[in-house]
NUMITOR-284083 format. One record per residue: residue in one letter; x, y, z of N, C-alpha, C, O in turn. Coordinates in pm, whole numbers, plus 32768, in hexadecimal, padded with zeros to 4 digits. Layout:
<pts>
AXYZXYZXYZXYZ...
</pts>
This chain:
<pts>
H80527F8A80008000800080008057807D8000804180D97FB1L80BB80818058811180F680618160810B7FE0816B817B7FB0H819580A17FA881E480B07F2E819180ED7EBD81C081447E75G811680BF7EAF80BE80F67E4980A4818B7E5E80A281D87DFEL809181B27EDA807F82407EF880FD82907ED880F583007EA7C817182567EF481F0829B7ED681FE82B37E408229831E7E16V81D982527DF181E182607D60817F82CB7D31819F831E7CDCE810982C97D69809E83247D3D80B183B37D6F809E84127D23K80D883C27DEE80D684477E2C815E847B7E58816A84EF7E80G81C384267E528245844C7E868254841A7F1581F2840E7F5FE82D083FD7F3A82E983BC7FBB82BE84118032827F83DE808FR82DE8490803082BF84E680A4822A84E780C4820384D48137I81D984FC806081478500807481128476809680BD846680EDA81458411804F811483888064812B835880F380D3831C8130V81A28373812881C0834881B18163838F8214813183518272R814D840F81FF80F2845882588064841F82518023840F82B8E8034840181D97FAE83C881CB7FA6833D820A7F4283198247M801082F081FA80108268822F800B826882C77FD2820D8304R804582CC8305803D82D783977FAB82DC83C57F8882A2842CA7F58832183797ECB832C839D7E8682A483977E2B828983E5H7EB0824F833A7E7581CA832D7EA7816983987E63810983BAA7F1E818483CD7F60812684287F0B810484A27F05809084CBS7EC9816684DA7E78814B85527E0D80E385377DF5808B858AR7DCE80EC84C67D64808B84A47DA08004847F7D6A7F9C84A4Y7E0D800584357E4B7F8784097E797F31847F7E6B7EB7847BF7EAE7F7084E67EEE7F2585517E9D7F1F85D17ECC7EEB8636H7E247F5385CE7DCE7F5186437DB97EC186737D967E698624G7DCE7EAC86F37DB47E29872E7E297DC887287E227D5C8763L7E947DEB86E27F087D9286DC7F5B7D9F875C7F577E07879DP7FA57D37877F7FFC7D4187F480627DB187E2809C7DC08777K80777DFE884980D87E6B884A80BF7ED187DB811D7F0F87A9A80427EE287B580207F3E874980437FCE876B8066801C8711T803C7FF387E8805B807D881080EE809C87F1810D810787BDV81468040881181D4805387F781EC805C8760823980B08732L81AB8005871581B7800686838189808B864A81CF80C685F7R811680B9867380E281388640813D81AD8663815082078611R817581AD86D881D2821986FE8249821D869F827382898674G827F81A9868082EF81A3862382C981D385998313821E855AI825681A8856B822881CE84E68210826484DD822A82A08475M81E0829F854681C6832F8544824783818537824383F78514K82B883428553833983868546837B836C84C083DB83AF849CA8349830B8474838682E683F4837D835983918316839C8386L83EA836F834983EF83DA82E683FC83A6825783E583F081F7T842283258249843582EC81C483F2826381BB83D082268220E83E08236814083A881B0812A84048146816583D680E581A1E84878158815584E780F9818B84DF80F1822484E18084825DE84D58163826384CA816682F6844981228323844880D88385F83DE813C82DD835D80FD82FA836C806582F5833D801E834DG83AF8035828C83C67FA6827C841A7F6B82EB83FE7EFD831BR84827FB3831484D77F83838284887F778404849C7F188450I842F7FD5841B83DD7FD1849583817F57849183737F1184F6L83437F3E842082EB7EC9841483397E478422830A7DE98463T83AF7E4183E684027DC983F0842C7DB18480842A7D3F84AFG84517E1B84C584767E0E855284027DDC85A684147D8C8602Y838B7E0C858783137DE085CE82FB7D4B85B682DD7D018614E83077D20853982F57C92851A835A7C3C856583377BD3859BK83D67C688568843E7C1C85AF84207C17864584307BAE8684E83F67C87867B83D77C8B870B83697C28872F836C7BEC879BL83097C1886D6829B7BBB86F082B97B2C86BF82697AD186D5G832B7B1B867E834E7A97864983007A7485CD82E479FF85B4L82DB7AD9857F82897AC2850982D87AC08486829F7AA3841DE83587ADF848C83A57AE2840F83B37A5683D783B479F48421E83BF7A4F835483CC79CE8313845B799B832784B979EA8322P846A791A833E84F078E48350854078F182CF850A78E68261E85C3790782DE861A7912826986367887823386437827827EA863E787E81AE865477FC816E86E577D3817187097769813E
</pts>
């Protein structure tokens, strides 16, 4: 979703818009408050991705490496 917005609107605007969606996307997930706080600080698509990856690792949700 974020990547498509970056292509369409540019990274700066896309990241800001995606922050607004984050609260709804992650509502009810474990440690969602911590995740949302991190996302609200993200300034780039890459940073947004790192935050999500870190969250997955923290919960043990990342896919095992082959």
